[in-house]
N, C-alpha and C positions, 0 to 999 in steps of 0.2 A: 324681828321676833323669832325666837327659836321654837321648834316643834318639840314639846316636852314629852309627847307620847308617840314615839316613832311608829309603833304598830298601828295606831289610829291613823297616822298620816299615811302609812302604806295603804290603808284601806280605801282612801278616797281621792287619790291624786288627780287623775285626769277627768274625773266625772264632771268637773266644772265646765269642761268643753261642751258637755251635753246641755248644760244650762244656757250656754251661749247660743244655742240653736243651730248646731251643725246637723244638716239633714240631706244627705246625698244618696240614701239607700234605695230610692226608686221602688221597684216592685217588692223588695224585701220588707219594706216598712208596712205594706199592706197585710203581711202575715203576722205582724206583731200585735198582740192584744193591747188594749188600753192598760196603762200602768196601774197596778194595784195601789191601794192606799190603806192606811190603818196602822195599827200597833205593830211592833216587831213580831209579836206572837202571831198576829194575823198574816202578815207577809210570809213568815216562816212556814205557816200552815199551808199557804198557797204554793210554796216551793217544796212541800213535803219534807220539811226539816224540823227536827227536834232541836231547838236552839240551846246551845251551851253558852249561857250568859258570861260575858267577860267584863263588860262595863254597864252599869245600870245607874245612870245619873240623870238629873233633870234635863240637861241639854242634849245628851247623846246616850243611846243604848246600843250596845254592840254584842253580837254573839257569833260563835263559830258554828258552822253547819257542815254537814257532809253530804256529798252527792256521789254515790258509789265509793270509790277510793279517794276521791278528791275532796279537799276541804275548801271552804270559802267563808268570807266574813260578811255578815249582814249587819248593817248599821242603820238606825233610825235617828232622826233629829227632831227636836221640839219646834224648830222654826226653819223657814227657808234660808234666812240669813245665817243661822248657825251652820247649816249644811254648806252654804256657799263659802263661809269663812274657813271651815274645816277642809273643804276641797281646795281652796286657794293655798292653804298652808302645806298641802300634801302634793301639789301638782308635779313635783320633780321626782317622785318615788317610783314611777313606772307602774306596770300592772295593767289589768283589764277590769273595767268598771261597768256595771249596769246601773244606771241612774234613774230613779223615779222621784216622785214628789216627796221630799223629806226622808228618802231612804237611798242606800247604796249597797250593792252586792259586789264583792271584790274577790277575784280568784284567778285561776288559769283561764286562758281564752276559751277553751272548749266548755269548761264548766259554766262560765258566765254566759256564754252564747246559748247554751242549753236552758239556762234559767229564764232567758228572755221570753221563751215560748210560754212559760207559766206566769211570769210577773209583768211582762211588758217592759217599758222603760227604754232608755237609749244606751246603746253599747258604745263605749269609748275606750281608747288605749292611752296609757300613761306615757309620760315623757321617757325617751330612751336613755337620756343622759342622767347620771346620778352624781352627787357630790362625792369625790373620792375621800375615803377614810371616814365617812360619817357613820354614826351609830346605827343607821338604818340597815346596814348590811347584816346585822344579827338576824338569824332566822330567815334569811332570804331564800328565794327559790332559784337554785342554780341549775336545776335539771339533772344533776348528777345521779343521785340515788333517790328513788321514789319510796324506799322503805325506811321508815324512821323507827328506831328501836325504842 
C-alpha cells in the first residue's frame, strides 16, 4: 500500500511506538501532565496555537502551528484505529512525535519536547532510515537554512 499523502505520513511516523507502550523515562515521566483530549481546536488552544488548517476530513484533521520560529503539525483522528493505521503507514519517515489519544504533534525535537509540558503525551522518534529517491524528500528538514523566503 502506497502512502498517497507524503506530508501526512511525515507527520506521524514513529508515534505508533508510543502506542506500543514504550516507557523508560523514569523520573521524567512524573513531570509530564496527563495527555489532553478533544478537538483539534481544543488541543491547539492548550498549546497556544492558532491552527492553520491543512486537512479537514472526517477521518483526520491536520493543521500547521507555530511555536516561536518553529513550525509543527498537529493532527487529530476520528478513531484510535485510524490513528494507528496512519502511524503504521508513516513509520519510516523519521521525525519527532508527541502522541496522545487520537492526536499527534510532529516537528523538530526541541519544539515537540516543549509541547509535551502543555499537552502531555508520549515523545517518540521516527526511524532514521528513509527510502532513497522517495517523494517524501520534498520539503524535508535538512537543517541547512532556517530562513524560508
